[in-house]
C-alpha positions in Angstrom: 30.7 10.6 -24.7 33.2 13.4 -25.5 36.4 14.2 -23.6 34.8 17.3 -22.2 31.9 15.3 -20.9 34.0 12.9 -19.0 36.1 15.8 -17.5 32.9 17.5 -16.5 31.8 14.4 -14.6 35.0 14.7 -12.5 34.2 18.4 -11.6 30.5 17.8 -10.9 31.3 14.8 -8.6 34.4 16.2 -6.9 32.6 16.2 -3.5 31.9 12.4 -3.8 35.4 11.8 -5.1 37.0 13.5 -2.1 34.7 11.8 0.5 35.2 8.3 -0.9 39.0 8.9 -1.2 39.1 10.1 2.4 37.1 7.0 3.6 39.4 4.6 1.7 42.5 6.2 3.3 41.0 5.7 6.7 39.8 2.2 6.0 43.2 1.1 4.6 45.0 1.7 7.9 42.2 0.9 10.3 43.5 -1.5 13.0 47.2 -0.6 12.6 48.9 0.9 15.6 50.5 3.6 13.6 47.4 4.0 11.4 47.5 6.8 8.8 51.2 7.4 9.5 52.1 4.3 7.4 51.1 6.2 4.3 54.2 8.4 4.9 56.4 5.9 6.7 56.6 3.4 3.8 57.8 6.0 1.2 60.3 7.4 3.7 61.8 3.9 4.2 62.1 3.4 0.4 63.6 6.9 0.0 66.2 6.0 2.6 67.1 2.8 0.8 67.4 4.5 -2.6 69.5 7.2 -1.1 71.9 4.7 0.4 72.1 2.7 -2.8 72.3 5.4 -5.4 73.7 8.5 -3.6 76.0 7.0 -1.0 76.8 3.7 -2.7 77.0 4.5 -6.4 77.4 8.3 -5.8 75.3 8.8 -8.9 73.3 11.8 -7.6 72.8 14.2 -4.7 70.0 13.7 -2.1 68.0 16.6 -3.5 68.2 15.3 -7.1 67.0 11.9 -6.0 64.1 13.3 -3.9 62.9 15.5 -6.7 62.6 12.5 -8.9 61.5 9.8 -6.4 58.7 11.7 -4.6 56.6 12.3 -7.8 57.5 8.7 -8.9 56.0 7.2 -5.8 52.8 9.1 -6.5 52.8 8.3 -10.2 53.5 4.5 -9.8 50.9 4.2 -7.0 48.2 6.0 -9.0 48.9 4.0 -12.2 48.7 0.6 -10.4 45.8 1.4 -8.2 44.0 3.3 -11.0 44.3 0.3 -13.3 42.2 -1.7 -10.8 40.0 1.1 -9.7 36.9 0.2 -11.7 37.4 -3.5 -11.3 37.6 -3.2 -7.5 34.8 -0.7 -7.0 32.3 -1.3 -9.8 29.7 -2.8 -7.5 30.0 0.2 -5.0 29.7 2.7 -7.8 26.5 1.0 -9.2 24.9 1.2 -5.7 25.9 4.8 -5.1 24.9 5.8 -8.6 27.9 8.0 -9.6 29.8 7.7 -12.8 32.4 4.9 -13.1 34.7 7.5 -14.8 35.2 9.1 -11.3 36.9 6.0 -9.8 40.3 6.7 -11.3 40.0 10.2 -9.8 39.3 8.8 -6.4 42.6 6.9 -6.7 44.4 10.1 -7.5 42.9 12.1 -4.7 43.5 9.4 -2.1 47.3 9.5 -2.9 47.6 13.2 -2.8 47.9 13.6 1.0 51.2 11.7 1.2 52.5 13.4 -2.0 51.8 16.9 -0.6 53.4 16.1 2.8 56.6 14.6 1.3 56.8 17.4 -1.3 56.5 20.0 1.4 59.4 18.4 3.3 61.4 18.4 0.1 60.7 22.1 -0.4 61.8 22.9 3.1 65.1 21.1 2.5 65.7 22.9 -0.7 64.8 26.3 0.9 67.2 25.7 3.7 70.1 24.7 1.4 69.5 26.9 -1.7 66.8 29.4 -0.8 63.5 29.9 -2.6 63.3 30.5 -6.3 60.7 31.9 -8.6 61.2 28.9 -10.8 59.3 26.9 -8.1 56.1 28.4 -9.5 56.6 26.0 -12.4 55.7 23.2 -10.1 52.0 24.2 -10.4 52.1 23.5 -14.1 53.9 20.2 -13.8 51.6 19.1 -11.1 48.5 19.8 -13.3 50.2 18.0 -16.2 51.0 15.0 -14.0 47.4 14.8 -12.7 45.8 15.1 -16.1 48.1 12.5 -17.7 47.5 10.1 -14.8 43.8 10.5 -15.1 44.0 9.9 -18.9 46.2 6.9 -18.4 44.2 5.5 -15.5 40.8 5.6 -17.3 42.5 3.8 -20.2 44.2 1.2 -18.0 41.1 0.6 -15.9 39.0 -0.5 -18.9 41.8 -2.5 -20.6 42.7 -4.3 -17.3 39.1 -5.5 -17.0 38.9 -6.8 -20.5 42.4 -8.3 -20.5 43.3 -9.3 -16.9 46.9 -10.1 -17.9 47.3 -6.4 -18.7 47.7 -5.5 -15.0 50.6 -7.9 -14.6 52.3 -6.4 -17.7 51.8 -2.9 -16.3 53.5 -3.9 -13.0 56.5 -5.2 -14.9 56.6 -2.2 -17.1 56.7 0.2 -14.2 59.7 -1.7 -12.8 61.5 -1.0 -16.1 60.4 2.6 -16.3 61.7 3.3 -12.8 65.2 3.0 -14.2 64.6 4.4 -17.7 62.7 7.5 -16.6 65.7 9.1 -14.8 64.1 8.9 -11.4 67.4 8.4 -9.5 70.0 9.4 -12.0 70.6 11.8 -14.9 70.3 9.7 -18.0 72.2 12.3 -20.0 75.3 11.6 -18.0 75.0 7.8 -18.6 73.7 7.4 -22.1 74.4 8.8 -25.6 72.1 11.5 -26.9 70.2 9.3 -29.3 69.4 6.9 -26.5 68.1 9.7 -24.2 65.9 10.9 -27.1 64.3 7.4 -27.3 63.7 7.3 -23.5 62.1 10.8 -23.8 59.2 9.2 -25.7 58.0 8.1 -22.3 55.7 10.9 -21.2 56.5 10.2 -17.5 60.0 11.4 -18.2 58.6 14.8 -19.1 57.0 15.1 -15.7 60.0 13.9 -13.7 62.3 16.1 -15.8 59.9 19.0 -15.4 59.9 18.9 -11.6 63.7 18.7 -11.7 64.0 21.7 -14.1 61.9 23.8 -11.8 63.5 22.8 -8.5 67.1 21.7 -9.3 68.2 23.2 -12.7 65.9 26.3 -12.6 65.1 26.2 -16.3 62.1 28.0 -17.8 59.0 26.2 -19.0 59.7 27.1 -22.6 63.2 25.7 -22.7 62.0 22.6 -24.7 58.7 23.6 -26.3 58.8 20.7 -28.7 58.9 18.2 -25.9 56.0 20.0 -24.2 53.9 19.8 -27.3 54.7 16.1 -27.6 53.7 15.5 -24.0 50.3 17.1 -24.5 49.7 15.4 -27.8 50.3 12.0 -26.1 48.1 13.0 -23.1 45.3 14.0 -25.4 45.6 10.8 -27.4 45.6 8.6 -24.3 42.6 10.5 -22.9 40.8 10.1 -26.3 41.4 6.3 -26.3 40.5 6.0 -22.7 37.2 7.9 -23.2 36.4 5.9 -26.4 37.0 2.5 -24.6 35.0 3.7 -21.5 32.0 4.7 -23.7 32.2 1.5 -25.6 32.4 -1.0 -22.7 31.0 0.8 -19.6 27.6 -0.9 -19.8 29.2 -4.4 -20.4 32.1 -4.4 -17.9 30.3 -6.8 -15.5 30.3 -9.3 -18.4 34.1 -9.5 -18.3 34.3 -10.0 -14.5 
């Protein structure tokens, strides 16, 4: 199976992906008094905590700086963790409904989009009130697409590996805790670390995404300001997607044997 084939499956089955994602969102909060509102309330509480700690306590960054980093990070971390278990948790459902297993990570992405869009809209309103609207905001479209494509590539890779090696999911959880602080989510690493250390941390492709949103909304830098880093990000994304596709094709018919 080629990369183009697996991407075509996502487009052809988008209707099913959306319907299943919508159903899972409703099922997750069924029986709760506040229901679907919890999808927004939990991140808002975490944002308030991080703001008090890093902006008020340590005075390391402004509220806007923190929000621009932390809202995409909530989406990224949720998708990575849920995506890693997406095939493991839903493989029996997928076999009954007869749609490709490769769409399960996409369902995870779509199910997390509603809270991301609402929180990002609130962020844009805050920025517009304080600083006005900028043409650089259009760059968000590019960084959003880059984020979704990387997350799909990483999720299909993680979903296969976490079935074959169950300890992998626990490693992924620990890794994300470390990456929260080394990706520059709540502070500017350039102000805290020497240049060589920042260059090492930039090997993390998630830093490209977080920095990109910040460049568009906070620093107002053009897309081509660091073309080398952009090329590196897409090479890593392509490599991860290639490996994920290769593992998926190799093990998709034997996944139940590992469960």
